[in-house]
VOGU-3710 file (C-alpha; in Angstrom, 3 decimals, decimal comma):
1> mpklanlnet> -32,234/-111,265/-12,519  -29,604/-110,674/-10,800  -28,048/-112,764/-8,236  -26,322/-112,709/-5,035  -23,661/-115,041/-3,692  -20,851/-115,447/-1,289  -22,065/-112,041/1,064  -19,799/-111,888/3,593  -19,063/-109,050/5,977  -15,871/-109,387/8,172
11> dgvlsftlsd> -14,130/-106,631/10,160  -16,338/-104,033/8,706  -15,272/-104,814/5,332  -18,397/-106,532/3,337  -17,806/-109,016/-0,091  -20,455/-110,563/-2,188  -20,592/-112,000/-6,154  -23,124/-110,056/-7,804  -24,120/-112,059/-10,919  -26,467/-112,051/-14,124
21> vnvsfanslr> -26,142/-108,128/-14,365  -24,618/-105,782/-16,643  -20,879/-104,868/-15,540  -22,382/-100,879/-16,263  -25,007/-101,519/-13,529  -22,069/-102,666/-11,149  -19,912/-99,652/-12,375  -22,427/-97,432/-11,456  -23,400/-98,592/-8,472  -19,431/-98,240/-7,122
31> rimiseipav> -18,884/-94,657/-8,896  -22,139/-93,707/-6,770  -20,929/-95,040/-3,447  -17,396/-93,012/-4,302  -18,556/-89,876/-5,280  -22,412/-89,177/-4,980  -23,661/-90,086/-1,293  -24,946/-87,175/0,231  -23,087/-86,688/3,505  -23,265/-84,139/6,469
41> vihtfpdeen> -20,129/-82,112/6,390  -18,542/-79,037/7,138  -17,741/-77,279/3,694  -14,146/-75,556/4,101  -13,392/-74,821/0,121  -13,539/-72,751/-1,607  -13,211/-69,193/0,113  -16,296/-68,166/-1,030  -17,939/-70,988/-0,200  -16,887/-71,509/3,643
51> dlnitvnttr> -18,861/-72,417/6,556  -16,000/-72,731/9,039  -15,346/-69,220/10,760  -12,467/-69,231/12,819  -11,816/-65,908/15,199  -8,930/-66,907/17,059  -5,867/-69,477/16,353  -2,474/-68,640/18,019  -1,716/-72,304/16,586  1,372/-73,601/14,756
61> ltneqikqrv> -1,615/-74,679/12,098  -2,277/-71,662/9,821  -6,456/-71,258/9,145  -6,348/-72,474/5,584  -4,607/-75,898/7,067  -7,133/-76,004/10,267  -9,915/-75,710/7,327  -8,668/-78,537/5,645  -8,783/-80,461/8,718  -11,779/-79,527/10,150
71> gaipihikdq> -13,772/-80,491/6,583  -12,141/-83,590/6,953  -14,133/-84,823/9,749  -17,120/-87,483/9,488  -20,181/-85,702/10,768  -22,595/-89,267/12,005  -25,487/-87,417/10,849  -27,958/-90,064/8,607  -31,071/-87,984/8,812  -30,566/-85,333/6,474
81> tidladyqie> -34,406/-84,274/6,598  -32,783/-82,409/9,696  -32,538/-78,227/9,719  -28,879/-77,950/9,395  -29,366/-74,238/9,282  -30,508/-74,153/12,896  -27,172/-76,263/14,622  -23,777/-74,835/14,986  -20,243/-76,780/15,370  -17,991/-74,747/18,239
91> ldmtnttdni> -14,645/-75,495/19,625  -13,071/-72,745/21,671  -9,819/-73,921/23,360  -7,112/-72,815/25,247  -4,169/-74,664/26,432  -3,571/-73,611/30,630  -1,524/-76,469/31,419  2,121/-77,278/31,299  1,904/-79,567/28,622  1,042/-79,798/25,158
101> iyattehlki> -2,630/-81,239/24,609  -4,562/-81,646/21,640  -8,195/-79,922/20,448  -9,963/-82,793/18,974  -13,569/-84,251/18,579  -14,094/-84,618/21,934  -14,269/-81,101/22,535  -16,530/-79,764/20,077  -20,048/-78,662/21,200  -22,977/-78,426/18,682
111> kklssdkyld> -25,480/-75,447/19,680  -29,397/-75,535/18,629  -29,493/-72,079/17,562  -33,471/-71,636/17,808  -33,071/-72,623/21,384  -29,753/-71,324/22,109  -29,118/-74,623/24,079  -26,460/-77,087/23,339  -26,596/-80,634/22,879  -25,749/-82,981/26,274
121> daelkkvfpa> -22,452/-85,389/25,747  -24,520/-88,176/24,774  -25,700/-86,819/21,814  -22,490/-85,339/20,656  -20,711/-88,269/20,961  -23,279/-90,053/18,422  -22,162/-87,377/15,775  -18,540/-87,626/17,005  -18,005/-90,822/18,141  -14,693/-92,072/19,219
131> nkmtggfipi> -12,847/-94,588/17,160  -13,607/-98,409/17,561  -10,682/-99,387/17,816  -8,299/-97,432/19,748  -11,170/-95,165/21,688  -9,739/-91,486/20,664  -11,014/-89,159/19,304  -9,996/-87,410/16,244  -7,315/-85,003/16,843  -8,019/-81,540/14,990
141> vrlrprinse> -4,960/-79,338/16,359  -2,224/-79,316/18,615  -2,240/-76,849/21,657  1,621/-75,840/23,041  1,310/-74,184/26,609  3,049/-71,130/28,040  6,023/-70,567/27,961  6,338/-67,957/30,584  4,293/-66,713/33,406  3,671/-63,554/31,036
151> tkgehikfna> 2,227/-65,180/28,041  -0,878/-67,394/27,101  -1,287/-71,064/25,844  -2,286/-71,517/22,360  -5,827/-70,659/21,798  -8,230/-72,088/19,048  -11,683/-70,606/18,471  -14,321/-70,894/15,691  -17,925/-72,072/15,032  -19,384/-74,013/11,632
161> kmtiktgkvs> -22,079/-74,577/9,581  -23,282/-77,341/8,327  -24,346/-78,788/5,269  -25,083/-81,641/2,593  -22,280/-82,486/0,017  -21,217/-85,385/-1,833  -17,577/-86,975/-3,206  -17,780/-85,210/-6,166  -17,597/-81,296/-4,679  -14,540/-82,879/-2,633
171> gmyvsastaa> -12,558/-86,277/-1,560  -12,795/-85,171/2,137  -16,723/-86,106/1,728  -16,328/-89,652/0,372  -18,749/-91,617/2,622  -16,913/-95,069/1,171  -13,539/-96,053/2,556  -13,524/-98,864/-0,192  -16,002/-99,788/-3,117  -14,456/-102,006/-5,680
181> ygftqdklrq> -15,297/-105,181/-7,710  -13,520/-107,182/-9,958  -14,616/-109,997/-12,214  -15,719/-113,155/-10,721  -12,925/-115,745/-11,887  -14,091/-119,088/-13,729  -12,227/-121,932/-11,556  -13,068/-124,623/-13,752  -11,853/-122,972/-17,093  -8,352/-121,260/-15,499
191> veewatveke> -8,250/-125,744/-14,764  -8,689/-126,288/-18,345  -7,458/-123,986/-19,671  -4,162/-124,394/-17,749  -3,882/-128,098/-18,515  -3,498/-127,438/-22,377  -0,306/-124,389/-21,694  0,902/-127,529/-19,316  0,951/-129,948/-21,576  3,167/-127,826/-24,105
201> mlktmkpeev> 5,505/-126,634/-21,199  6,277/-129,719/-20,696  7,635/-130,979/-23,318  10,460/-128,084/-23,123  10,950/-127,861/-19,415  10,901/-130,024/-16,342  8,343/-130,584/-13,854  9,430/-128,251/-11,206  10,063/-125,190/-13,589  6,301/-125,874/-15,035
211> efekknwmvs> 5,092/-126,002/-11,404  6,673/-122,420/-10,699  5,803/-120,795/-14,653  2,220/-122,233/-12,856  2,341/-119,543/-9,898  3,137/-117,063/-12,614  0,257/-118,152/-15,119  -2,285/-117,919/-12,649  -1,715/-114,476/-11,401  -1,833/-113,537/-14,967
221> egrritlsds> -3,296/-115,305/-17,652  -5,117/-117,396/-15,374  -6,798/-114,168/-13,937  -8,487/-112,863/-17,449  -10,304/-116,547/-17,127  -13,488/-115,159/-16,200  -17,444/-116,188/-15,792  -19,714/-113,512/-17,839  -21,633/-111,016/-16,044  -20,054/-111,791/-12,848
231> fdfvvesagv> -18,779/-109,601/-10,098  -16,635/-110,180/-6,678  -17,729/-107,054/-4,674  -15,849/-104,911/-1,776  -17,410/-102,210/-0,045  -16,479/-100,615/3,195  -17,812/-97,676/4,551  -15,858/-94,472/5,744  -17,904/-94,885/9,338  -21,320/-92,793/8,865
241> ydniellksa> -23,318/-95,371/6,700  -22,761/-99,061/7,160  -22,269/-100,807/4,176  -25,415/-102,443/3,706  -26,706/-98,700/3,770  -24,107/-97,661/1,581  -25,121/-99,999/-0,928  -28,576/-99,977/-0,712  -28,305/-95,759/-0,707  -26,501/-95,815/-4,190
251> cdilnkklsv> -29,414/-97,571/-5,525  -32,008/-95,681/-4,791  -29,816/-92,818/-6,270  -29,172/-94,703/-9,441  -33,042/-95,304/-9,197  -33,701/-91,341/-8,776  -31,854/-90,720/-11,566  -33,509/-92,806/-14,342  -36,910/-91,534/-13,184  -36,133/-88,250/-13,977
261> vdgtelkiqe> -35,181/-89,321/-17,810  -38,211/-91,445/-17,737  -40,895/-88,408/-15,885  -39,176/-85,497/-18,277  -39,179/-84,269/-21,775  -35,414/-85,389/-23,049  -33,803/-83,173/-24,664  -33,196/-84,652/-28,037  -32,056/-83,181/-31,251  -31,138/-84,174/-34,461
271> akttmkhcfd> -27,816/-85,118/-34,987  -25,272/-83,850/-37,413  -24,191/-87,093/-38,773  -24,442/-88,872/-42,494  -26,709/-91,543/-40,384  -30,778/-91,516/-41,145  -32,844/-91,010/-38,151  -30,103/-90,312/-35,599  -30,645/-88,360/-32,668  -28,414/-86,879/-29,753
281> ilyngedytl> -29,572/-86,952/-26,307  -28,228/-84,614/-24,129  -28,160/-85,749/-19,695  -27,823/-82,598/-17,833  -25,594/-82,916/-14,803  -25,019/-86,351/-15,790  -22,093/-88,265/-16,536  -21,108/-92,406/-17,177  -22,633/-93,330/-14,094  -26,011/-92,825/-15,934
291> snvidsvlya> -25,862/-93,337/-19,492  -23,778/-96,169/-19,312  -27,145/-98,148/-17,943  -29,459/-96,664/-20,500  -27,098/-97,032/-23,152  -26,589/-101,194/-21,953  -30,180/-101,575/-21,471  -31,023/-99,874/-25,275  -28,252/-102,336/-26,385  -29,462/-105,344/-25,298
301> dyystgklay> -32,942/-104,816/-26,068  -33,032/-102,533/-29,026  -29,910/-102,696/-31,241  -29,369/-106,361/-30,619  -32,667/-106,846/-32,337  -32,335/-104,847/-35,022  -34,706/-101,940/-33,497  -31,556/-99,677/-33,563  -28,865/-99,023/-36,066  -26,311/-97,192/-33,597
311> iatkklhphn> -26,052/-96,514/-29,763  -23,704/-94,968/-28,313  -22,702/-92,094/-25,247  -19,932/-89,906/-25,306  -18,857/-87,091/-22,658  -17,426/-84,585/-25,327  -15,098/-82,731/-22,540  -14,474/-83,976/-18,899  -15,469/-80,360/-17,814  -18,764/-80,279/-19,430
321> dyivmrmavk> -21,695/-80,962/-17,405  -23,812/-82,916/-19,418  -23,668/-85,988/-21,785  -23,853/-87,282/-25,153  -26,165/-90,491/-26,168  -26,382/-90,992/-29,914  -28,602/-92,883/-31,659  -30,076/-94,432/-34,659  -33,429/-95,838/-35,424  -33,360/-98,305/-37,618
331> edpairddqy> -34,921/-97,474/-40,959  -38,320/-98,661/-41,711  -40,794/-98,244/-44,747  -44,019/-98,185/-42,760  -42,328/-95,388/-40,252  -43,065/-91,980/-41,173  -40,031/-89,436/-41,123  -41,544/-87,209/-37,944  -42,101/-90,345/-36,241  -38,534/-91,234/-35,532
341> igiaknyike> -38,420/-88,726/-32,985  -41,143/-90,402/-30,258  -39,774/-93,827/-31,422  -36,305/-92,803/-30,206  -38,072/-91,109/-26,855  -39,960/-94,161/-25,746  -37,048/-96,613/-26,639  -35,544/-94,686/-23,825  -38,248/-94,503/-21,175  -38,524/-98,053/-21,700
351> scvkamrivn> -35,090/-98,553/-21,182  -35,219/-96,658/-17,679  -38,032/-98,214/-16,747  -36,469/-102,117/-17,233  -33,405/-100,359/-15,430  -34,873/-99,309/-12,556  -36,684/-102,896/-11,853  -32,716/-104,290/-12,215  -31,515/-102,138/-9,360  -35,348/-102,771/-7,510
361> eivdlf> -33,783/-106,623/-7,702  -30,478/-105,866/-6,704  -31,886/-103,910/-3,304  -34,044/-107,190/-2,959  -31,234/-108,975/-2,574  -29,818/-107,292/0,733
//
């Protein structure tokens, strides 16, 4: 059963130690936080999917540069059941002063199309809040003033639709500023191992030289001495979600992936190999984030107990939108040849159920 220790949040950075869980779960949660958390965004690339319509731009930045900047703006909307198609973001700003000014997220407006009314300032500041540290807003473009009485100051005007995307689509849409883990160091074994190394060093080196080498050892070899199945996490949100929400959302997404595999007919076929009763299972739209979790449970419950003769997962090409798991059921004289494929499916589904239970136990820790 997973365990949680050293839970702490300082200056917006969440740290904790997750233990008694396979590394595949820790890594899958990390991967999901980085690339699969859905976020409300202005999708601006590629051109055929562009949701930003720039109607006037006399600034020094090109339309493509402005598209990139607008696409990177975090939109603080957590409720993804809202009909986003009924809302439009607008900016229409001209420099009428004698100084350079900036168009920022403070100047954005949101119109509800069905009522033809704009959100009030209080609601706008929830969607595009000021920076907590500086109190400022995100700059979009700089507007220069007119250079004489016959010219106009720079002008930017656009409207944009909102949609839901993930970090897999573009790095602009990543919801986590930091999502990382390291193996928990075994301090007790480090001391024991260093005592042995120190004893040998003192035979040929001076004490002060040994003390210097100890520092080198502690940041290299010493860091390789770790606890089994224990991971020190660091999580920092990009701002829209808080850190716990980010983590729980990752758990929820992983569970949905597992439930889809558990609740559907698996795409399974006999593998072209010399191994008996060997099958290839294709997970469409998935990668190692899902497959390694299932793989680890299959290994622990079926390969280690002799029920499987082989288990492995591979993405055959980075551009493939599927991943292949190959598994071979151990031959048993009491089982007919046509029954092995059903046994393989059952092993996978049972593994998904167990994996979901582990993920739920992780959620309960927070």
